[in-house]
C-alpha positions in Angstrom: 53.4 19.3 21.3 49.8 20.1 22.2 49.5 23.5 20.6 48.2 22.3 17.3 45.5 20.1 18.8 44.5 22.9 21.2 43.9 25.2 18.2 42.0 22.5 16.3 39.6 21.8 19.2 39.1 25.5 20.0 38.7 24.6 23.6 40.5 23.4 26.7 41.4 19.7 26.6 43.2 16.9 28.3 44.8 14.0 26.4 45.4 10.4 27.2 48.0 8.6 24.9 49.4 5.1 24.8 52.0 3.7 22.6 50.3 0.3 22.6 52.5 -2.8 23.1 53.6 -1.9 26.5 50.1 -1.2 27.7 51.2 2.1 29.4 49.0 5.1 29.1 50.0 8.7 29.9 48.1 11.9 30.3 49.3 15.1 28.8 49.1 18.5 30.6 45.7 20.1 30.7 45.8 23.4 28.9 44.1 26.5 30.4 41.8 24.7 32.8 39.5 26.8 35.0 38.6 23.8 37.1 39.5 20.1 37.5 36.3 18.6 36.3 37.5 17.4 32.9 41.0 16.6 34.1 39.3 14.3 36.6 37.4 12.7 33.7 40.7 12.1 31.9 42.1 10.4 35.0 39.0 8.2 35.3 39.2 6.9 31.8 43.0 6.2 32.0 42.5 2.7 33.4 40.2 1.8 30.5 42.7 3.0 28.0 45.5 1.2 29.9 43.5 -2.1 29.6 42.9 -1.5 25.9 46.5 -0.5 25.1 47.9 -4.0 24.7 45.3 -4.6 21.9 45.9 -1.2 20.2 48.5 1.1 18.7 48.6 4.9 18.3 45.9 5.0 20.9 44.8 8.5 21.9 41.9 9.9 23.8 41.1 13.6 23.8 38.9 15.0 26.6 37.4 18.4 26.0 36.1 20.8 28.6 32.6 20.1 27.3 32.8 16.5 28.4 33.4 15.0 25.0 35.9 12.2 24.5 37.4 11.6 21.1 39.0 8.2 20.7 41.6 7.6 17.9 43.7 4.5 17.2 44.0 1.1 15.6 42.7 -1.9 17.5 43.1 -5.6 17.0 39.9 -6.7 18.8 36.8 -4.7 17.9 34.8 -6.3 20.8 37.3 -5.0 23.3 37.2 -1.6 21.7 33.4 -1.6 21.8 33.6 -2.5 25.5 36.0 0.3 26.2 33.8 2.8 24.4 30.8 1.6 26.5 32.8 2.0 29.8 34.0 5.4 28.8 30.5 6.5 27.8 29.3 5.4 31.3 32.1 7.3 33.1 30.8 10.2 35.2 31.4 13.5 33.5 31.5 12.1 30.0 28.7 13.5 27.9 29.6 12.1 24.5 32.1 9.7 22.9 33.4 10.0 19.4 34.7 6.6 18.4 37.5 6.7 15.8 39.0 3.3 16.7 39.5 1.2 13.6 40.6 -2.4 12.9 42.9 -3.2 10.0 39.9 -4.6 8.1 37.9 -1.4 8.7 40.8 0.7 7.5 41.0 -1.4 4.3 37.2 -0.9 3.8 37.6 2.9 4.2 40.3 2.9 1.5 38.1 0.7 -0.8 35.1 3.0 -0.3 37.2 6.0 -1.2 38.4 4.3 -4.4 34.8 3.3 -5.3 33.7 6.9 -5.0 36.6 8.1 -7.3 35.6 8.1 -10.9 39.2 7.7 -12.0 39.4 4.1 -10.8 37.9 0.8 -11.6 38.0 -0.1 -7.9 36.9 -3.7 -8.3 40.4 -4.5 -9.8 42.2 -3.2 -6.7 42.5 -5.4 -3.6 43.3 -3.6 -0.3 44.7 -5.2 2.8 46.0 -3.4 6.0 48.2 -4.7 8.7 49.9 -2.7 11.5 49.9 0.6 9.7 50.9 -0.8 6.3 48.4 -0.8 3.4 49.1 -3.5 0.8 47.7 -2.9 -2.7 47.3 -5.7 -5.3 45.7 -5.9 -8.7 46.1 -5.0 -12.4 45.5 -1.3 -13.0 46.4 1.6 -15.3 49.1 4.1 -14.3 46.4 6.6 -13.4 44.6 4.2 -11.2 47.9 3.3 -9.4 48.5 6.9 -8.6 44.9 7.6 -7.6 45.1 4.7 -5.2 48.1 6.3 -3.5 46.4 9.7 -3.4 43.2 8.3 -1.8 45.2 6.6 0.9 47.1 9.8 1.6 43.9 11.8 1.9 41.4 9.4 3.5 43.1 6.5 5.2 43.5 6.8 9.0 46.5 5.3 10.7 48.3 4.2 7.5 52.0 5.0 7.7 53.3 3.0 4.8 52.0 1.7 1.5 53.3 -1.5 0.0 52.5 -1.2 -3.7 52.1 -4.6 -5.4 49.9 -3.2 -8.2 50.8 -4.4 -11.7 50.5 -1.5 -14.1 49.4 -2.5 -17.6 50.8 -0.5 -20.5 48.2 2.0 -21.8 47.5 2.4 -25.6 48.6 5.6 -27.3 45.0 6.8 -27.3 44.6 6.0 -23.5 47.8 7.9 -22.8 46.5 11.0 -24.6 43.1 10.7 -22.8 44.7 10.3 -19.3 47.4 13.0 -19.6 45.4 15.5 -17.5 44.2 13.0 -14.9 47.7 11.5 -14.7 49.2 14.9 -13.8 46.5 15.9 -11.4 46.8 12.6 -9.5 50.4 13.4 -8.6 49.8 17.0 -7.6 50.8 18.5 -10.9 49.1 21.1 -13.1 48.3 20.3 -16.7 51.4 20.7 -18.9 53.8 19.2 -16.4 54.1 22.0 -13.9 54.7 20.4 -10.5 52.6 21.6 -7.6 54.2 19.5 -4.9 58.0 20.2 -4.9 60.4 17.3 -4.3 61.9 16.8 -0.8 65.1 15.0 0.2 65.3 13.1 3.5 68.7 12.1 4.9 68.5 9.6 7.7 65.8 7.0 8.0 65.5 6.1 11.6 62.1 6.0 13.2 61.7 9.8 12.9 63.2 10.0 9.4 60.8 7.3 8.2 57.9 9.3 9.6 59.1 12.5 7.9 59.5 10.8 4.5 56.2 8.9 4.8 54.3 12.1 5.5 55.7 13.8 2.4 54.8 10.8 0.3 51.3 10.8 1.6 50.9 14.5 0.6 52.1 13.8 -3.0 55.7 15.2 -2.7 58.3 13.3 -4.8 60.5 12.1 -2.0 64.2 11.3 -2.4 65.7 9.3 0.5 69.1 8.2 1.6 70.5 6.3 4.6 73.8 4.8 5.4 72.1 1.4 5.7 70.4 1.4 2.3 67.9 -1.3 3.4 66.1 1.1 5.7 64.7 2.8 2.5 63.0 -0.4 1.2 59.5 0.2 2.6 59.6 3.9 1.5 60.7 2.9 -2.0 57.8 0.4 -2.1 55.5 3.3 -1.3 56.9 5.5 -4.1 60.1 7.2 -2.7 63.2 7.3 -4.8 66.4 5.8 -3.3 69.5 7.9 -4.0 72.8 6.1 -4.5 74.7 8.7 -2.4 74.0 11.6 -0.1 75.3 14.0 -2.7 72.8 12.6 -5.3 70.0 12.9 -2.8 70.7 16.5 -1.9 71.2 17.4 -5.6 67.7 16.0 -6.4 65.7 18.7 -4.7 65.9 22.3 -3.4 64.9 21.2 0.1 67.1 18.7 2.0 66.1 17.6 5.5 68.7 15.9 7.7 67.6 13.8 10.7 70.4 11.6 12.1 71.8 10.4 15.4 74.0 13.4 16.2 76.0 16.3 14.7 79.1 14.2 14.1 77.1 11.9 11.8 75.5 15.0 10.2 78.9 16.5 9.4 80.2 13.2 7.9 77.2 12.9 5.6 77.0 16.5 4.6 80.8 16.8 4.0 80.5 14.0 1.5 77.8 16.0 -0.5 80.4 18.5 -1.5 79.1 21.1 -4.1 75.6 19.6 -4.1 74.8 21.8 -1.0 75.1 25.0 -3.0 71.8 26.7 -3.6 69.9 24.2 -1.3 67.8 24.9 1.8 69.3 22.6 4.4 67.0 21.8 7.3 68.7 20.0 10.2 66.3 18.2 12.6 69.1 16.4 14.4 69.0 16.9 18.2 71.9 19.0 19.5 73.0 22.2 21.3 72.5 25.8 20.3 76.3 26.1 19.8 76.4 23.1 17.5 73.5 24.5 15.5 75.3 27.9 15.0 78.5 26.2 14.0 76.8 24.0 11.4 74.9 27.0 10.1 78.2 28.8 9.5 79.6 25.7 7.9 76.6 25.4 5.6 76.7 29.1 4.6 80.3 28.7 3.5 79.1 26.0 1.1 76.3 28.1 -0.3 73.3 26.6 1.6 70.5 28.3 3.4 70.5 26.7 6.9 67.4 26.1 9.1 67.8 24.3 12.4 64.8 22.5 13.8 63.5 20.9 17.0 60.7 18.2 16.8 58.4 18.3 19.8 56.7 15.0 18.9 57.2 11.3 18.6 57.2 9.6 15.1 53.5 8.6 15.1 52.5 12.2 15.6 54.3 13.5 12.5 51.9 14.9 10.0 49.2 15.7 12.6 48.4 19.1 14.1 49.6 18.2 17.6 53.1 17.7 16.3 55.0 20.9 16.9 58.2 21.7 15.0 60.4 24.7 16.0 62.6 26.4 13.4 65.3 29.0 13.5 67.9 30.3 10.9 67.5 31.3 7.3 64.4 33.5 6.8 64.7 32.9 3.1 64.4 29.2 3.6 61.3 29.6 5.7 59.7 31.8 3.1 60.5 29.4 0.2 59.7 26.1 1.9 57.3 27.0 4.8 54.3 25.4 3.1 56.2 22.2 2.5 57.5 22.0 6.0 53.9 22.6 7.3 53.1 19.1 6.1 54.9 17.8 9.1 52.7 19.5 11.8 52.3 22.8 13.5 55.4 25.0 13.2 56.9 28.1 14.8 59.7 30.2 13.4 61.7 31.6 16.3 64.0 34.0 14.4 67.2 34.2 12.3 69.6 32.9 15.1 70.1 29.3 14.2 70.6 28.3 17.8 67.2 29.3 19.0 65.3 26.2 17.9 67.8 23.9 19.8 67.6 26.2 22.8 63.8 26.0 22.9 63.8 22.3 22.2 66.2 21.5 25.1 64.3 23.9 27.4 61.0 22.2 26.7 62.6 18.8 27.1 64.1 19.9 30.4 60.6 20.7 31.7 59.4 17.3 30.5 62.2 15.4 32.2 61.7 17.4 35.4 58.1 16.1 35.3 59.2 12.6 34.6 61.6 12.7 37.6 58.9 13.8 39.9 56.6 11.1 38.6 59.2 8.3 39.0 60.1 9.3 42.5 56.4 9.7 43.5 55.6 6.3 42.1 58.5 4.7 43.9 57.5 6.3 47.2 53.9 5.1 47.1 55.1 1.8 45.7 56.8 1.0 49.0 53.3 0.4 50.3 52.2 -1.7 47.3 50.3 1.1 45.7 50.3 0.6 41.9 51.5 3.4 39.7 48.4 3.1 37.6 46.2 3.7 40.6 48.3 6.6 42.0 48.3 8.4 38.6 44.6 9.2 39.0 45.5 11.5 41.9 48.8 12.7 40.5 47.6 14.0 37.2 44.9 16.4 38.5 47.4 17.6 41.2 50.0 18.4 38.6 47.5 20.0 36.3 46.4 22.2 39.2 50.0 23.2 39.9 50.6 24.2 36.3 48.2 27.1 36.9 50.8 28.7 39.1 53.4 28.8 36.3 52.3 32.1 34.7 52.6 33.8 38.1 56.1 32.3 38.6 57.1 33.3 35.1 56.0 36.9 35.9 58.1 36.9 39.0 61.1 35.7 37.0 60.7 38.4 34.3 60.2 41.2 36.8 62.7 40.0 39.4 60.2 40.5 42.1 60.0 37.1 43.9 57.9 38.4 46.7 54.9 39.2 44.5 51.8 37.2 45.2 53.6 34.6 47.3 51.3 31.8 48.4 53.9 29.6 50.1 57.3 31.2 50.7 60.5 29.4 50.0 61.5 28.9 53.6 58.3 27.0 54.4 58.6 25.0 51.2 62.2 24.0 52.1 61.0 22.6 55.4 58.3 20.6 53.7 60.8 19.4 51.1 63.1 18.1 53.8 60.2 15.9 54.9 60.0 14.3 51.4 63.7 13.4 51.6 63.4 12.0 55.1 60.3 9.9 54.3 61.9 8.6 51.1 65.0 7.5 53.1 62.8 5.9 55.7 60.9 4.0 53.1 64.1 2.7 51.6 64.2 4.4 48.2 66.8 6.6 46.5 66.7 10.3 46.8 69.1 11.0 43.9 66.4 12.7 41.8 65.4 15.1 44.6 68.6 16.0 46.5 69.9 18.5 44.0 66.7 20.5 44.4 67.0 20.4 48.2 70.6 21.7 48.0 69.5 24.6 45.8 66.5 25.5 48.1 68.7 25.5 51.2 71.3 27.7 49.5 68.6 30.1 48.4 67.2 30.4 51.9 70.7 31.0 53.3 71.2 33.7 50.6 68.1 35.6 51.9 65.4 34.5 49.4 63.3 32.7 52.1 60.5 35.2 52.1 60.1 34.9 48.3 58.6 32.3 46.1 60.3 29.2 44.7 60.9 31.1 41.5 63.8 32.8 43.2 65.9 29.6 42.7 66.5 30.8 39.2 69.0 33.4 40.6 71.2 30.5 41.7 70.6 28.5 38.5 71.8 31.5 36.4 75.1 31.7 38.3 76.0 28.1 39.1 79.7 28.8 39.9 79.2 32.1 41.7 78.9 32.4 45.4 75.3 33.1 46.5 74.8 36.7 47.6 72.2 38.0 50.0 69.0 39.2 48.4 68.0 42.8 48.7 
């Protein structure tokens, strides 16, 4: 998820993120750190972000290795935001704070200012209001001004996910129509003469992620066709300029690129099967979470119906879509990537893994397994210290730098795995680690908490030691993971 942001910053960074209402802040992994100084800074500002989170949404703080803190997000109380900025600026290790926290009123003012600077609009006739990520436009305008308003929001408005268009478009005279032909085309991403610059995109499935996908394409000027089994889910997108298709077949037939993002593969098959011949000649991008085998089977099914199939994995949450830190993995039809790569790039950073349709799902699930392993450790650790009334928000200031430090050992472990030499550069051998791990289990039981998250790891470690891997590193456990049903054999 962090690759795009890392490239954009051009330096090492840590990131604090909160989803807002729950008031919970989390810190992403520090990338490429040579020391823990700025990771410690990130841990220090976490309580400030946590206090601000109930009054904010899409809250994000990026800490660079140079000691700069970049704050992004929408806030309801500017006074609390200013206080948080002041506290962060006074935090040891912080050299500069870039404040990109906006209230709804400030976002509306930014949109109005952009309209005022655009010679194609009489901005005084357009009233802009913002609330919780939705921009509401009111006024009487020409068709050109209506389109320019949408364009300016897409290009300049921070933290606007939807546009509620209540503009009343007055009918232009014949002379005005002739005068505005070029501006009218340009405003919608077209070349003079009607040549379309932004190709249409179809989105099937309008859950939280589907809404984010469609909204991003709309913001970039793509004619966006949407369909969902519950038609009402398209209402806000239609108000923002999307076209609601009557059937899935109609939606797929309306563009050369169809993106499917639904609950599971069973739902995907039901919807796509109803499309019939509309799939022929289309690029079908499936962003539904599933297994590699499911992806390969659907790819074959789609090819039989004349579609180019791309499977995808989204390493992001909906608010990240359209931003560089959103990472999307693709595999499957190379022709589809060549034809539609630029359009798919609107959604975030992207990586094409190859022609095997199952690779995107494989990488997706592998990355998620690493994430859930981290979550398991965090939850158990929080429960353990919680038995002595230590708050998780206090403990996280120690846990995050520790985890970040441990990630520096991963390249060495990866090299051991690839070479099969588990005794290379061993700092703490597996036998010693197994003994220490037993103490974690014993202490957890004594403190009265469950060991369900940790016991499977203990069993694997003890099996590996018994199989002769005790002198090697913990990376040797992969030998047992690779052969879950086989009897463990003694290492050479």
